[in-house]
DRENDO-1510 file (C-alpha; in Angstrom, 1 decimal, always signed):
<recs>
REC; n; res; u; v; w
REC; 1; UNK; -31.6; -10.4; -3.0 .
REC; 2; UNK; -28.1; -10.0; -1.1 .
REC; 3; UNK; -25.7; -6.9; -1.8 .
REC; 4; UNK; -23.2; -9.5; -2.8 .
REC; 5; UNK; -25.7; -10.7; -5.3 .
REC; 6; UNK; -26.7; -7.2; -6.7 .
REC; 7; UNK; -22.9; -6.7; -6.8 .
REC; 8; UNK; -22.4; -9.6; -9.1 .
REC; 9; UNK; -25.0; -8.4; -11.3 .
REC; 10; UNK; -23.6; -5.0; -11.7 .
REC; 11; UNK; -20.3; -6.2; -12.4 .
REC; 12; UNK; -21.8; -8.3; -15.1 .
REC; 13; UNK; -23.4; -5.3; -16.5 .
REC; 14; UNK; -20.8; -3.5; -16.4 .
REC; 15; UNK; -18.6; -6.5; -18.4 .
REC; 16; UNK; -21.2; -6.4; -21.1 .
REC; 17; UNK; -20.6; -2.7; -21.7 .
REC; 18; UNK; -16.9; -3.3; -22.0 .
REC; 19; UNK; -17.8; -5.3; -25.3 .
REC; 20; UNK; -19.2; -2.1; -27.0 .
REC; 21; UNK; -16.2; -0.1; -25.6 .
REC; 22; UNK; -12.7; +1.3; -26.6 .
REC; 23; UNK; -11.2; +1.1; -23.2 .
REC; 24; UNK; -10.3; -2.9; -23.6 .
REC; 25; UNK; -8.4; -2.3; -27.0 .
REC; 26; UNK; -6.9; +1.4; -25.9 .
REC; 27; UNK; -5.5; -0.7; -22.6 .
REC; 28; UNK; -4.1; -4.1; -24.4 .
REC; 29; UNK; -2.7; -1.3; -26.9 .
REC; 30; UNK; -1.0; +0.5; -24.1 .
REC; 31; UNK; +0.3; -2.6; -22.7 .
REC; 32; UNK; +1.9; -4.0; -25.4 .
REC; 33; UNK; +3.3; -1.3; -27.1 .
REC; 34; UNK; +5.1; -0.3; -23.7 .
REC; 35; UNK; +6.4; -4.0; -22.6 .
REC; 36; UNK; +7.4; -4.3; -26.3 .
REC; 37; UNK; +9.1; -1.3; -26.8 .
REC; 38; UNK; +10.9; -1.2; -23.2 .
REC; 39; UNK; +11.8; -4.8; -23.7 .
REC; 40; UNK; +13.5; -4.5; -26.8 .
REC; 41; UNK; +15.5; -1.7; -25.7 .
REC; 42; UNK; +16.7; -2.8; -22.5 .
REC; 43; UNK; +17.3; -6.3; -24.4 .
REC; 44; UNK; +20.5; -4.6; -26.5 .
REC; 45; UNK; +21.1; -1.5; -24.4 .
REC; 46; UNK; +24.5; -1.2; -22.3 .
REC; 47; UNK; +22.4; -0.1; -19.1 .
REC; 48; UNK; +22.6; -3.0; -16.5 .
REC; 49; UNK; +19.6; -4.9; -17.3 .
REC; 50; UNK; +18.6; -5.1; -13.2 .
REC; 51; UNK; +18.4; -1.6; -13.1 .
REC; 52; UNK; +16.5; -1.2; -16.5 .
REC; 53; UNK; +13.9; -3.7; -15.0 .
REC; 54; UNK; +13.9; -1.2; -11.8 .
REC; 55; UNK; +13.3; +2.0; -14.5 .
REC; 56; UNK; +10.6; +0.0; -16.3 .
REC; 57; UNK; +8.6; -0.5; -13.0 .
REC; 58; UNK; +9.0; +3.0; -12.0 .
REC; 59; UNK; +7.9; +4.2; -15.8 .
REC; 60; UNK; +4.5; +2.0; -15.1 .
REC; 61; UNK; +4.2; +3.1; -11.6 .
REC; 62; UNK; +4.5; +6.8; -13.0 .
REC; 63; UNK; +1.9; +6.2; -15.8 .
REC; 64; UNK; -0.3; +4.7; -13.4 .
REC; 65; UNK; -2.0; +8.1; -12.4 .
REC; 66; UNK; -2.6; +9.1; -16.3 .
REC; 67; UNK; -3.8; +5.5; -17.6 .
REC; 68; UNK; -6.4; +5.8; -14.3 .
REC; 69; UNK; -7.0; +9.5; -15.4 .
REC; 70; UNK; -8.1; +8.3; -19.2 .
REC; 71; UNK; -9.9; +5.4; -18.2 .
REC; 72; UNK; -12.3; +7.1; -15.5 .
REC; 73; UNK; -12.5; +9.4; -18.0 .
REC; 74; UNK; -13.3; +7.6; -21.1 .
REC; 75; UNK; -16.0; +5.6; -19.0 .
REC; 76; UNK; -17.4; +8.8; -17.5 .
REC; 77; UNK; -17.6; +10.6; -20.6 .
REC; 78; UNK; -19.5; +7.5; -22.4 .
REC; 79; UNK; -22.2; +7.2; -19.0 .
REC; 80; UNK; -22.7; +10.7; -19.8 .
REC; 81; UNK; -23.2; +10.1; -23.4 .
REC; 82; UNK; -25.1; +7.0; -22.9 .
REC; 83; UNK; -28.4; +9.1; -20.9 .
REC; 84; UNK; -26.9; +11.6; -18.1 .
REC; 85; UNK; -25.5; +8.9; -16.1 .
REC; 86; UNK; -28.7; +6.9; -16.4 .
REC; 87; UNK; -26.7; +3.4; -15.3 .
REC; 88; UNK; -25.3; +4.8; -12.4 .
REC; 89; UNK; -28.6; +7.6; -11.1 .
REC; 90; UNK; -31.0; +5.4; -11.8 .
REC; 91; UNK; -29.6; +2.0; -10.5 .
REC; 92; UNK; -31.5; +0.4; -7.5 .
REC; 93; UNK; -28.1; +1.3; -5.6 .
REC; 94; UNK; -25.7; +3.7; -6.8 .
REC; 95; UNK; -22.9; +2.6; -4.4 .
REC; 96; UNK; -22.9; -0.7; -5.8 .
REC; 97; UNK; -22.9; +0.5; -9.3 .
REC; 98; UNK; -20.3; +2.7; -9.1 .
REC; 99; UNK; -18.0; +0.2; -6.8 .
REC; 100; UNK; -19.1; -2.2; -10.0 .
REC; 101; UNK; -17.9; +0.2; -12.3 .
REC; 102; UNK; -14.1; +1.3; -10.2 .
REC; 103; UNK; -13.6; -2.7; -9.7 .
REC; 104; UNK; -13.7; -2.8; -13.3 .
REC; 105; UNK; -11.6; +0.1; -14.7 .
REC; 106; UNK; -9.3; -1.1; -11.9 .
REC; 107; UNK; -9.2; -4.6; -13.0 .
REC; 108; UNK; -8.7; -3.4; -16.6 .
REC; 109; UNK; -5.5; -1.5; -15.5 .
REC; 110; UNK; -4.1; -4.1; -13.4 .
REC; 111; UNK; -4.4; -6.1; -16.4 .
REC; 112; UNK; -2.4; -3.9; -18.3 .
REC; 113; UNK; +0.0; -3.8; -16.1 .
REC; 114; UNK; +0.6; -7.5; -16.0 .
REC; 115; UNK; +0.5; -7.4; -20.1 .
REC; 116; UNK; +3.3; -4.9; -20.2 .
REC; 117; UNK; +5.5; -6.4; -17.3 .
REC; 118; UNK; +5.2; -10.0; -18.7 .
REC; 119; UNK; +6.0; -9.2; -22.6 .
REC; 120; UNK; +8.9; -6.7; -21.0 .
REC; 121; UNK; +10.3; -9.6; -19.1 .
REC; 122; UNK; +10.0; -12.2; -21.6 .
REC; 123; UNK; +11.9; -10.0; -24.1 .
REC; 124; UNK; +14.6; -9.2; -21.8 .
REC; 125; UNK; +15.4; -12.7; -20.3 .
REC; 126; UNK; +14.7; -14.1; -24.2 .
REC; 127; UNK; +17.7; -11.9; -25.2 .
REC; 128; UNK; +20.0; -13.4; -22.3 .
REC; 129; UNK; +20.0; -11.0; -19.7 .
REC; 130; UNK; +19.4; -11.1; -16.2 .
REC; 131; UNK; +16.1; -10.3; -14.9 .
REC; 132; UNK; +14.8; -9.7; -11.5 .
REC; 133; UNK; +13.3; -13.0; -9.9 .
REC; 134; UNK; +9.7; -13.8; -10.6 .
REC; 135; UNK; +8.5; -13.7; -7.3 .
REC; 136; UNK; +9.7; -9.9; -7.2 .
REC; 137; UNK; +8.4; -9.2; -10.1 .
REC; 138; UNK; +5.0; -10.2; -9.1 .
REC; 139; UNK; +5.2; -8.3; -5.8 .
REC; 140; UNK; +6.0; -5.2; -8.1 .
REC; 141; UNK; +2.8; -5.8; -10.2 .
REC; 142; UNK; +1.1; -6.5; -6.7 .
REC; 143; UNK; +2.4; -3.1; -5.6 .
REC; 144; UNK; +1.6; -1.5; -8.9 .
REC; 145; UNK; -2.4; -2.7; -8.0 .
REC; 146; UNK; -2.2; -1.7; -4.4 .
REC; 147; UNK; -0.7; +1.9; -5.1 .
REC; 148; UNK; -3.4; +2.5; -7.6 .
REC; 149; UNK; -6.7; +1.3; -6.1 .
REC; 150; UNK; -6.9; +5.0; -4.3 .
REC; 151; UNK; -6.3; +6.6; -7.6 .
REC; 152; UNK; -9.2; +5.2; -9.4 .
REC; 153; UNK; -11.7; +5.9; -6.5 .
REC; 154; UNK; -10.3; +9.7; -7.0 .
REC; 155; UNK; -10.6; +10.2; -10.5 .
REC; 156; UNK; -13.9; +8.3; -11.0 .
REC; 157; UNK; -15.1; +11.0; -8.7 .
REC; 158; UNK; -13.1; +13.7; -10.8 .
REC; 159; UNK; -14.5; +12.5; -13.9 .
REC; 160; UNK; -17.9; +12.3; -12.9 .
REC; 161; UNK; -17.9; +15.8; -11.4 .
REC; 162; UNK; -16.1; +17.5; -13.8 .
REC; 163; UNK; -15.6; +15.9; -16.6 .
REC; 164; UNK; -13.3; +14.1; -18.7 .
REC; 165; UNK; -10.6; +16.8; -19.6 .
REC; 166; UNK; -10.2; +17.6; -15.8 .
REC; 167; UNK; -9.7; +13.6; -15.3 .
REC; 168; UNK; -7.3; +13.3; -18.1 .
REC; 169; UNK; -5.5; +16.5; -17.2 .
REC; 170; UNK; -5.0; +15.6; -13.9 .
REC; 171; UNK; -3.5; +12.2; -14.7 .
REC; 172; UNK; -1.0; +13.7; -17.0 .
REC; 173; UNK; +0.0; +16.3; -14.0 .
REC; 174; UNK; +0.2; +12.6; -11.9 .
REC; 175; UNK; +2.5; +11.4; -14.2 .
REC; 176; UNK; +4.9; +14.6; -14.1 .
REC; 177; UNK; +5.0; +14.3; -10.4 .
REC; 178; UNK; +5.6; +10.9; -10.0 .
REC; 179; UNK; +8.7; +11.0; -12.2 .
REC; 180; UNK; +9.9; +14.1; -11.1 .
REC; 181; UNK; +9.8; +13.1; -7.2 .
REC; 182; UNK; +11.9; +9.9; -8.5 .
REC; 183; UNK; +14.8; +12.6; -9.5 .
REC; 184; UNK; +13.6; +11.4; -13.1 .
REC; 185; UNK; +13.0; +8.4; -14.8 .
REC; 186; UNK; +16.8; +7.5; -15.7 .
REC; 187; UNK; +18.1; +8.4; -12.0 .
REC; 188; UNK; +18.7; +4.9; -10.7 .
REC; 189; UNK; +20.3; +4.2; -14.5 .
REC; 190; UNK; +22.8; +6.8; -14.8 .
REC; 191; UNK; +23.9; +7.2; -11.3 .
REC; 192; UNK; +23.6; +3.1; -10.4 .
REC; 193; UNK; +22.0; +3.6; -8.1 .
REC; 194; UNK; +18.6; +1.8; -6.1 .
REC; 195; UNK; +16.5; +5.2; -6.3 .
REC; 196; UNK; +13.0; +4.0; -5.3 .
REC; 197; UNK; +13.3; +5.4; -2.0 .
REC; 198; UNK; +14.5; +8.8; -3.5 .
REC; 199; UNK; +12.4; +11.8; -1.3 .
REC; 200; UNK; +10.2; +9.2; +0.0 .
REC; 201; UNK; +9.1; +11.4; +2.9 .
REC; 202; UNK; +7.3; +14.0; +0.2 .
REC; 203; UNK; +5.7; +10.7; -2.0 .
REC; 204; UNK; +3.9; +9.4; +1.1 .
REC; 205; UNK; +1.5; +12.0; +1.1 .
REC; 206; UNK; +1.0; +12.1; -2.9 .
REC; 207; UNK; -1.3; +9.3; -4.1 .
REC; 208; UNK; +0.1; +9.5; -7.4 .
REC; 209; UNK; +3.4; +8.7; -6.5 .
REC; 210; UNK; +2.3; +5.7; -4.6 .
REC; 211; UNK; +2.3; +3.1; -7.7 .
REC; 212; UNK; +5.7; +3.7; -8.7 .
REC; 213; UNK; +7.2; +3.7; -5.2 .
REC; 214; UNK; +5.7; +0.1; -4.2 .
REC; 215; UNK; +6.9; -1.3; -7.5 .
REC; 216; UNK; +10.0; +0.1; -7.7 .
REC; 217; UNK; +11.1; -0.8; -4.3 .
REC; 218; UNK; +10.0; -4.2; -4.5 .
REC; 219; UNK; +12.2; -4.7; -7.6 .
REC; 220; UNK; +15.1; -3.3; -6.0 .
REC; 221; UNK; +14.8; -5.5; -2.7 .
REC; 222; UNK; +14.7; -8.4; -5.5 .
REC; 223; UNK; +18.1; -7.1; -7.0 .
REC; 224; UNK; +20.0; -5.5; -4.2 .
REC; 225; UNK; +21.7; -9.0; -3.5 .
REC; 226; UNK; +22.9; -8.9; -6.9 .
REC; 227; UNK; +24.4; -5.3; -6.9 .
REC; 228; UNK; +25.9; -5.9; -3.7 .
REC; 229; UNK; +24.0; -3.4; -1.6 .
REC; 230; UNK; +24.8; -3.7; +2.2 .
REC; 231; UNK; +22.2; -4.9; +4.7 .
REC; 232; UNK; +21.3; -1.2; +5.9 .
REC; 233; UNK; +20.2; -0.5; +2.2 .
REC; 234; UNK; +18.2; -3.6; +2.3 .
REC; 235; UNK; +16.6; -2.6; +5.8 .
REC; 236; UNK; +15.7; +0.8; +4.6 .
REC; 237; UNK; +14.1; -0.4; +1.3 .
REC; 238; UNK; +11.9; -3.4; +3.7 .
REC; 239; UNK; +10.6; -0.5; +5.9 .
REC; 240; UNK; +10.0; +2.1; +2.8 .
REC; 241; UNK; +8.1; -0.8; +1.3 .
REC; 242; UNK; +6.3; -1.6; +4.5 .
REC; 243; UNK; +5.2; +2.4; +5.2 .
REC; 244; UNK; +4.0; +2.8; +1.5 .
REC; 245; UNK; +2.1; -0.3; +1.5 .
REC; 246; UNK; +0.1; +0.8; +4.7 .
REC; 247; UNK; -0.3; +4.3; +3.4 .
REC; 248; UNK; -1.5; +3.1; +0.1 .
REC; 249; UNK; -4.0; +0.5; +1.5 .
REC; 250; UNK; -5.3; +3.1; +4.0 .
REC; 251; UNK; -5.4; +5.8; +0.9 .
REC; 252; UNK; -7.7; +3.4; -0.9 .
REC; 253; UNK; -9.7; +3.1; +1.9 .
REC; 254; UNK; -10.7; +6.2; +2.7 .
REC; 255; UNK; -10.9; +7.5; -1.2 .
REC; 256; UNK; -13.5; +4.6; -2.0 .
REC; 257; UNK; -15.5; +5.1; +1.4 .
REC; 258; UNK; -15.5; +8.8; +0.7 .
REC; 259; UNK; -16.9; +7.9; -3.5 .
REC; 260; UNK; -19.2; +5.8; -1.9 .
REC; 261; UNK; -20.6; +7.7; +1.1 .
REC; 262; UNK; -21.3; +10.9; -1.5 .
REC; 263; UNK; -22.9; +8.6; -4.1 .
REC; 264; UNK; -26.4; +9.8; -3.1 .
REC; 265; UNK; -25.5; +13.5; -3.5 .
REC; 266; UNK; -24.2; +13.0; -6.8 .
REC; 267; UNK; -25.8; +14.9; -10.1 .
REC; 268; UNK; -25.1; +15.4; -13.2 .
REC; 269; UNK; -24.9; +19.2; -13.5 .
REC; 270; UNK; -23.8; +19.3; -17.0 .
REC; 271; UNK; -26.8; +17.2; -18.0 .
REC; 272; UNK; -29.6; +19.6; -15.9 .
REC; 273; UNK; -27.9; +22.5; -17.6 .
REC; 274; UNK; -28.8; +21.7; -20.8 .
</recs>
């Protein structure tokens, strides 16, 4: 049996377990709630709707660490309660089992971002307000995915090693750090500026900041023309987007490799101590 076939079987097994999991309705509820609430607000608020879209994608990106922390924490808890990680530790290949779990959790997060963004854009556009062009919105959603990939590898290890509370707590801290690194969620709205690259040098080394930066900068490249930004600003945003994309891709690769390399050394110490 090839490694690819083994991964497909592991993914199928994860999909079956999701049918009895609260993760799918949780992701849908959070995505729908955020997309509808933000969409209704920016449909009628006095803020510039283009900057409102930037703020929305910043919020979704800043919330990515918390969502990853909750998702990985609940998934690890379910595995522990179902039999001390038997589905992972007892699998023919722990690395394949972990990779499948990480891929499924990551896919749920990306799906939630798509639902939230789709509802937000539909509501704002339906109210007659201007929204960024769809290619830039698609790019921002892709940025959320690229920036969040490293988070799922890191939080899955934290959840398995230290438990659900550690994963959720670290995710909440990541949300705060990501928002603070942008100067606050309303920074761009209040100042009328493109704030996606604000404090970029510090954000480069903070994985929790990558989803919000990639999403925000992609949107800002799409709205800098209508907002009258000069060529220097556009060039700066383009450079920042490229640098964040590279560091996010490298970070995701490194953290995923570390998780898989250490998979065979993992033991559920909580279960063993009971």
